[in-house]
C-alpha positions in Angstrom: 3.2 -22.4 10.9 2.1 -19.1 9.3 -0.6 -19.8 6.7 -0.4 -16.4 5.0 0.7 -16.7 1.4 4.2 -15.6 0.8 4.8 -12.9 -1.8 7.8 -14.7 -3.4 8.4 -12.0 -5.9 9.2 -9.5 -3.2 11.6 -11.7 -1.3 15.4 -11.6 -1.8 17.2 -14.7 -2.8 18.4 -15.2 0.8 14.9 -14.8 2.1 13.5 -17.3 -0.3 16.1 -19.8 0.7 15.3 -19.2 4.4 11.6 -19.7 3.8 12.3 -23.0 2.0 14.5 -24.1 4.8 11.7 -23.4 7.3 9.1 -25.2 5.2 11.4 -28.3 4.8 12.0 -28.5 8.6 8.3 -28.3 9.3 7.7 -31.1 6.8 10.4 -33.2 8.4 8.9 -32.7 11.8 5.4 -33.7 10.5 6.8 -36.9 9.0 8.4 -37.7 12.4 5.3 -36.9 14.4 3.2 -39.2 12.1 5.6 -42.0 12.2 6.5 -41.8 8.5 10.2 -41.6 9.4 12.3 -42.7 12.4 14.1 -40.4 14.8 17.4 -41.4 13.2 16.1 -40.5 9.7 14.8 -37.2 11.0 18.1 -36.4 12.7 20.1 -37.3 9.5 17.8 -35.4 7.2 17.8 -32.3 9.4 21.6 -32.5 9.8 22.0 -32.7 6.0 19.6 -29.8 5.4 21.5 -27.6 7.9 24.8 -28.5 6.3 23.6 -27.8 2.8 21.9 -24.5 3.6 24.0 -23.1 6.4 20.8 -22.4 8.4 19.9 -23.8 11.8 16.9 -24.1 13.9 16.2 -21.6 16.7 17.0 -22.7 20.2 13.8 -23.9 22.0 
């Protein structure tokens, strides 16, 4: 994850939403990796996030 501070004021509404989506997906992944949530919880949360935002993760 990029650790540079984001200049939020210079971002468009769409760019802000995308940055928030990325941050939320990283956080979900960290929860899963540390055993704070199950795979089923991760899958459901990610699915809900994708549905609500319209974004998706890049193909690996």
